[in-house]
Every structure is written in structure tokens, then in C-alpha cells.
N, C-alpha and C positions, 0 to 999 in steps of 0.2 A: 437331111439335104440342106439344110441351111447352116448347121455346124460345118460342113463339108466348103460350103462358099466361105464362110467366116475365116475357116482356117488357111484357105488357100489366099485370102486377100493379107491375112497376117503375113504369112510367109512371102509373099509378094513384096508387101511394104518393108519386110526386112531386108530384103535382098535390095530394095532401092535407097533403104536408110543407108547400108553398108557403102552401096556405089557411091551415093552423096559426100558421104565422108572423105572417102579416098579423092575423089574430085576435089573438094573444099583443099586437103592437103596439097595436091597438086597446084592449086592456084594460089594457095599461101608460098610454095617453094618459088613459084614464078616470079610472085610480087617481091619477094625477098633478093632473088637473083637480080632483078631488074634495079632495084635498089643498091645493090652490091652489096649487101650482108649475107652471110651464111643463113641458110635455111635453119628456121627452129626445129627441134624434134616434134612431131606429132604425135598425139595419142593414137595408138593402134586400136583396132576393134577388138572389142572383148574376147577373149579366147575361146568360150564357150559359144557365141555365134560364130564365129569364122571358121571353126573346128566342124560345128555343126552343117554350116551350109556346102563347106568342102569335102567333106567326107563321109557325112551321113545325113539322111533327112530327117527334118525336124520331128516328123510323124514316121516312126520306123515301123509301122504295122499296117494293115489294111482289114478292113472288113469286108469280105466279099457278099455282095447283094445280088439277089435274083429278082426279076421281076414279077410282080402280081398283078391282078387288076386294080388293088388299091395302091400301088406303086412300089418301088424297090423297098425289099427286106432285107436285114443281114441274113446271112446264110453259114460263113464260115471266116476265121481269122486266118491271116496270111503276112508273111513277111513284104515289107516295101518294095520289093523286088521281084515278088513271084508273080508270073503270068499267068497263074490258073485263079486269081481273084478276080476277074472278067471286068467290063467295063463300067459297071455302075460301085464300082471299091469305093470305099470312104478312108481316108486315113486316119488311123486313130494314133494314141501315145501308148507306150508300155503299159501303162496302167490299165487303160482300157482294155486293152487288147488282153491283158491278164484275167480281168474281172468277166470279160466275153467267153473265155475259154472255161473258166473255173464255174461258172455261173451254171453249166450244163446245158443253156438253149444253141450255142454255137459249137462248132466242132473245130478243131485247128486242122489244116492244110496237110495231108498226107504228104506232100510233096516238098514243101520248103519247111515244115516243121518247126513254126513258130513258138511251140510248148516246149521245145528244148531249149530254145534261144530264151526263152522268159523264165525258163526253170520251174515249170508247172508241172507236176505229175498227176495227169487224168487216170483215173481208173477205169 
């Protein structure tokens, strides 16, 4: 639960950071235009962060969790866009999803098939 919260805060701050960089560039352009000089080229956001933000989530997989008397526990692995993961799903990266599938304790979702995307052959 704590890791899920920290991942959400990191993703949220990454978006805010990108937004503030864009706004700073617009302010610099406006100041240059007011002075009558041409705007300087500004550095763009790193390709990996902008591509990740616009095309795919930073955590492309989810661990579906079921509610127990002791709290939610992992039950299955899903792709990030799978609706079968349930309301208690926790975002994970590809390595964590691969480990979860191969350790034998969790099953890959039979609908979204993250095992095929991860190229994990489970016997």
C-alpha cells in the first residue's frame, strides 16, 4: 500500500515537473518577445519521460488484489489497461510483473495475458 502511494506521488510529481518546464519556456518566450529579441530555443523534455507520459503509463502492469481480513493481498497479474484487476490493484513495472508471474504464487490474467507481453512461458 505504501509503495503504491509512493509510485502515485512520483508519477504525479513527474507530470507537474513537465508542466512547469513547459510554462517556464512560455514565460521566457513572452519576456523575449517583450524585449523585442527572438526567443531562444529551450531544451525539450527528455524523450523517455515525454514518451512515457503520452504513450504508455510508467507502470505498465498491475497486481490484482483481493480483500482479506488482514487487508488486500496480491492475487493476479494484469496489464495496466485490464479492467479485470479490480479496485485494489497495485501498479508495478515489467520486472516486478515478470517476477510475480514466474515465482508461481500469482497467475497471469487469462483476459489481458500479461505473460505473453512479458514473454514469460509459464508451464
